[in-house]
Backbone as a chain_set.jsonl record, in Angstrom:
{"seq": "MDREARLKRLKFRAWHRGTKEADLLIGGFFDTHAVTWSDAEIAWYEVLLEEQDVDIMAWAIGTAPVPERYRGAMMNQMRALDYIRHEG", "coords": {"N": [[0.855, -1.165, 0.0], [0.601, 2.205, -0.833], [2.042, 5.282, 0.498], [0.155, 7.459, 0.695], [-2.307, 6.109, 0.615], [-2.081, 4.553, 2.928], [-2.017, 6.58, 4.887], [-4.529, 7.749, 4.5], [-6.213, 5.637, 5.222], [-5.41, 5.344, 7.902], [-6.196, 7.827, 8.937], [-8.996, 7.652, 8.82], [-9.396, 5.491, 10.606], [-8.354, 6.657, 12.918], [-10.158, 8.68, 13.501], [-12.553, 7.403, 13.955], [-13.165, 5.994, 16.417], [-15.023, 5.354, 18.365], [-15.759, 6.753, 20.652], [-16.279, 10.186, 21.458], [-14.241, 11.427, 22.916], [-12.018, 9.739, 22.526], [-11.822, 9.956, 19.748], [-11.115, 12.69, 19.507], [-8.627, 12.785, 20.862], [-6.999, 10.744, 19.629], [-7.522, 11.067, 16.883], [-7.035, 13.822, 16.654], [-4.318, 13.91, 17.238], [-3.325, 12.519, 15.021], [-4.114, 14.283, 12.887], [-2.586, 16.557, 13.472], [0.109, 15.71, 13.389], [0.684, 13.734, 11.392], [1.429, 14.481, 8.764], [4.156, 14.893, 8.772], [5.311, 12.462, 9.346], [7.582, 9.716, 9.171], [8.06, 6.611, 7.347], [8.52, 4.669, 9.282], [7.378, 5.85, 11.536], [4.723, 5.979, 10.74], [4.205, 3.25, 10.659], [4.484, 2.671, 13.407], [2.253, 4.04, 14.418], [0.199, 2.664, 13.134], [0.352, 0.182, 14.436], [-0.144, 1.021, 17.065], [-2.845, 1.782, 16.854], [-4.137, -0.618, 16.964], [-4.496, -1.153, 19.564], [-6.581, -0.919, 22.536], [-8.88, 1.767, 22.954], [-9.203, 2.867, 25.557], [-6.799, 2.19, 26.744], [-4.87, 3.524, 25.142], [-5.656, 6.162, 25.618], [-5.231, 6.316, 28.409], [-2.451, 6.019, 28.53], [-1.702, 8.311, 27.16], [-2.682, 10.409, 28.767], [-1.416, 9.914, 31.085], [-2.304, 8.222, 33.15], [-1.759, 5.591, 33.228], [1.049, 3.424, 32.963], [3.202, 3.666, 30.119], [3.602, 1.116, 27.783], [6.713, -0.478, 27.0], [7.139, -0.854, 24.217], [5.863, 1.308, 23.054], [7.052, 3.584, 23.992], [8.842, 6.666, 23.63], [9.639, 9.231, 21.181], [7.254, 9.607, 19.659], [5.148, 8.863, 21.402], [5.688, 10.697, 23.385], [5.014, 13.072, 22.076], [2.288, 12.588, 21.766], [1.517, 12.546, 24.424], [1.799, 15.191, 25.131], [-0.537, 16.512, 24.565], [-1.186, 18.92, 23.398], [-2.24, 19.172, 20.926], [-4.92, 18.905, 20.841], [-7.836, 20.505, 20.142], [-9.701, 22.79, 21.98], [-12.856, 23.867, 22.48], [-14.61, 26.148, 24.156]], "CA": [[0.0, 0.0, 0.0], [1.435, 3.406, -0.889], [1.988, 6.175, 1.652], [-1.109, 8.208, 0.751], [-3.382, 5.171, 0.965], [-1.898, 4.214, 4.344], [-2.428, 7.727, 5.7], [-5.982, 7.901, 4.383], [-6.783, 4.564, 6.037], [-5.15, 5.681, 9.299], [-7.034, 8.966, 9.329], [-10.335, 7.128, 9.079], [-9.346, 4.704, 11.843], [-8.076, 7.556, 14.035], [-11.331, 9.511, 13.796], [-13.738, 6.562, 14.148], [-12.757, 5.122, 17.509], [-16.172, 4.905, 19.135], [-16.174, 7.791, 21.591], [-15.832, 11.528, 21.077], [-12.979, 11.691, 23.588], [-10.967, 8.997, 21.811], [-11.675, 10.578, 18.425], [-10.374, 13.943, 19.643], [-7.25, 12.534, 21.241], [-6.289, 9.927, 18.645], [-7.662, 11.74, 15.59], [-6.345, 15.106, 16.731], [-2.893, 13.611, 17.129], [-3.072, 12.215, 13.611], [-4.23, 15.486, 12.064], [-1.509, 17.492, 13.772], [1.469, 15.213, 13.184], [0.884, 12.719, 10.347], [2.043, 15.006, 7.546], [5.622, 14.856, 8.893], [5.763, 11.143, 9.766], [8.364, 8.81, 8.333], [7.413, 5.31, 7.206], [8.608, 3.988, 10.584], [6.392, 6.462, 12.427], [3.409, 5.503, 10.27], [4.091, 1.857, 11.121], [4.25, 2.744, 14.855], [0.868, 4.459, 14.627], [-0.655, 1.549, 12.71], [0.357, -0.792, 15.525], [-0.826, 1.647, 18.2], [-4.297, 1.784, 16.646], [-4.671, -1.948, 17.277], [-4.732, -1.174, 21.01], [-7.872, -0.436, 23.005], [-8.939, 3.213, 23.169], [-8.99, 3.217, 26.96], [-5.37, 2.063, 27.026], [-4.182, 4.634, 24.468], [-5.978, 7.389, 26.34], [-4.561, 6.268, 29.712], [-1.024, 6.277, 28.302], [-1.547, 9.705, 26.729], [-2.937, 11.354, 29.854], [-0.526, 9.585, 32.189], [-2.914, 7.469, 34.243], [-1.228, 4.228, 33.163], [2.396, 3.439, 32.378], [3.283, 3.374, 28.685], [4.399, -0.088, 27.517], [8.025, -0.228, 26.406], [7.066, -0.813, 22.747], [5.308, 2.589, 22.605], [7.799, 4.701, 24.559], [9.709, 7.381, 22.703], [9.243, 10.549, 20.696], [5.851, 9.65, 19.218], [4.283, 8.883, 22.585], [5.908, 11.981, 24.052], [4.173, 14.052, 21.367], [0.89, 12.301, 22.09], [1.294, 12.898, 25.827], [1.778, 16.649, 25.273], [-1.955, 16.863, 24.462], [-1.354, 20.273, 22.877], [-2.841, 19.071, 19.59], [-6.377, 18.798, 20.99], [-8.502, 21.816, 20.143], [-10.753, 22.872, 22.978], [-13.775, 24.978, 22.269], [-15.435, 26.203, 25.345]], "C": [[0.91, 1.24, 0.0], [1.162, 4.312, 0.316], [0.644, 6.89, 1.774], [-2.276, 7.313, 1.134], [-3.297, 4.777, 2.443], [-2.392, 5.346, 5.232], [-3.938, 7.935, 5.655], [-6.694, 6.864, 5.26], [-6.606, 4.883, 7.523], [-6.009, 6.838, 9.785], [-8.447, 8.496, 9.661], [-10.36, 6.377, 10.408], [-9.13, 5.587, 13.07], [-9.311, 8.34, 14.456], [-12.62, 8.713, 14.001], [-13.448, 5.517, 15.214], [-13.938, 4.628, 18.341], [-16.649, 5.887, 20.192], [-15.6, 9.127, 21.121], [-14.458, 11.827, 21.673], [-11.822, 10.997, 22.874], [-10.742, 9.587, 20.425], [-10.831, 11.849, 18.52], [-8.905, 13.7, 19.958], [-6.487, 11.844, 20.113], [-6.353, 10.564, 17.257], [-6.954, 13.082, 15.554], [-4.839, 14.943, 16.612], [-2.518, 13.329, 15.681], [-3.063, 13.492, 12.77], [-3.063, 16.446, 12.259], [-0.142, 17.003, 13.303], [1.698, 14.342, 11.954], [1.616, 13.225, 9.111], [3.571, 14.909, 7.58], [6.169, 13.46, 9.197], [6.576, 10.426, 8.701], [7.575, 7.497, 8.188], [7.434, 4.542, 8.53], [7.584, 4.548, 11.564], [4.968, 6.079, 12.021], [3.188, 4.081, 10.765], [3.82, 1.804, 12.621], [2.781, 3.056, 15.134], [-0.105, 3.357, 14.212], [-0.756, 0.499, 13.807], [-0.391, -0.234, 16.736], [-2.345, 1.566, 18.053], [-4.939, 0.415, 16.844], [-5.006, -2.079, 18.761], [-6.133, -0.637, 21.334], [-7.805, 1.069, 23.267], [-8.636, 3.603, 24.609], [-7.517, 3.128, 27.34], [-4.597, 3.222, 26.409], [-4.416, 5.932, 25.23], [-5.28, 7.431, 27.699], [-3.068, 6.546, 29.563], [-0.811, 7.751, 27.977], [-1.743, 10.693, 27.876], [-2.152, 11.018, 31.118], [-1.14, 8.844, 33.346], [-2.506, 5.999, 34.245], [0.159, 4.301, 32.536], [2.353, 3.027, 30.904], [4.123, 2.109, 28.498], [5.686, 0.276, 26.767], [7.938, -0.049, 24.886], [6.538, 0.521, 22.212], [6.051, 3.802, 23.168], [8.669, 5.354, 23.494], [9.081, 8.682, 22.239], [7.767, 10.627, 20.311], [4.915, 9.707, 20.426], [4.477, 10.177, 23.357], [5.092, 13.084, 23.39], [2.705, 13.843, 21.711], [0.582, 12.747, 23.519], [1.272, 14.404, 26.055], [0.351, 17.185, 25.254], [-2.2, 18.266, 23.912], [-1.962, 20.308, 21.478], [-4.365, 18.997, 19.651], [-6.97, 20.202, 21.083], [-9.64, 21.778, 21.153], [-11.598, 24.111, 22.7], [-14.65, 25.063, 23.515], [-15.411, 27.501, 25.917]], "O": [[1.879, 1.3, 0.757], [0.188, 4.129, 1.046], [0.058, 6.917, 2.856], [-3.145, 7.724, 1.903], [-4.317, 4.68, 3.125], [-3.1, 5.111, 6.211], [-4.552, 8.264, 6.671], [-7.659, 7.184, 5.953], [-7.536, 4.714, 8.312], [-6.494, 6.826, 10.916], [-9.02, 8.902, 10.671], [-11.243, 6.602, 11.236], [-9.662, 5.3, 14.142], [-9.489, 8.631, 15.638], [-13.679, 9.307, 14.202], [-13.481, 4.315, 14.951], [-13.845, 3.57, 18.964], [-17.815, 5.858, 20.586], [-14.559, 9.174, 20.465], [-13.607, 12.416, 21.006], [-10.773, 11.6, 22.646], [-9.601, 9.704, 19.975], [-9.934, 12.061, 17.704], [-8.032, 14.345, 19.378], [-5.434, 12.325, 19.694], [-5.353, 10.596, 16.539], [-6.345, 13.443, 14.547], [-4.168, 15.744, 15.961], [-1.517, 13.839, 15.178], [-2.114, 13.747, 12.029], [-2.609, 17.077, 11.304], [0.681, 17.806, 12.864], [2.841, 14.226, 11.511], [2.35, 12.467, 8.477], [4.21, 14.849, 6.53], [7.384, 13.294, 9.296], [6.299, 10.517, 7.505], [6.546, 7.311, 8.836], [6.474, 3.845, 8.86], [6.988, 3.798, 12.338], [4.109, 5.879, 12.88], [2.101, 3.747, 11.239], [3.018, 0.986, 13.073], [2.148, 2.42, 15.977], [-1.122, 3.146, 14.873], [-1.841, -0.015, 14.075], [-1.181, -0.943, 17.359], [-3.049, 1.309, 19.03], [-6.165, 0.308, 16.885], [-5.713, -3.002, 19.167], [-6.773, 0.011, 20.507], [-6.791, 1.578, 23.745], [-7.897, 4.556, 24.857], [-7.041, 3.906, 28.167], [-3.763, 3.836, 27.074], [-3.486, 6.705, 25.458], [-4.784, 8.484, 28.099], [-2.486, 7.243, 30.394], [0.14, 8.368, 28.456], [-1.045, 11.704, 27.949], [-2.215, 11.75, 32.106], [-0.563, 8.827, 34.434], [-2.865, 5.25, 35.154], [0.413, 5.145, 31.675], [1.574, 2.161, 30.504], [5.244, 2.037, 29.002], [5.716, 1.233, 25.994], [8.604, 0.825, 24.332], [6.743, 0.835, 21.04], [5.704, 4.937, 22.843], [9.166, 4.694, 22.582], [8.117, 9.17, 22.828], [7.104, 11.62, 20.61], [3.99, 10.519, 20.457], [3.52, 10.701, 23.927], [4.537, 13.94, 24.079], [1.967, 14.805, 21.923], [-0.5, 13.27, 23.786], [0.77, 14.854, 27.085], [0.069, 18.213, 25.87], [-3.331, 18.75, 23.962], [-2.17, 21.385, 20.92], [-5.026, 19.026, 18.613], [-6.644, 20.976, 21.984], [-10.441, 20.842, 21.17], [-11.106, 25.239, 22.689], [-15.349, 24.109, 23.856], [-16.056, 27.738, 26.938]]}, "num_chains": 1, "name": "protein.A"}
């Protein structure tokens, strides 16, 4: 699958998680960062999306330890939470 097809598929999966909160966190992260991702970073995100939303959200907000396989720059960006737009 070419890069554009992979990103299009990931965008859909990122924004259709099942809850508004997960969509904002996981989809917002995708929208903010995906344009700059390398193939390795795309692969990391593809694997991450296989995880349960509650786990991804807990790792991102710091209520659960991040498994070793997801530690690093990508998770650090996700944990910053500065990519989530808040209207209120």
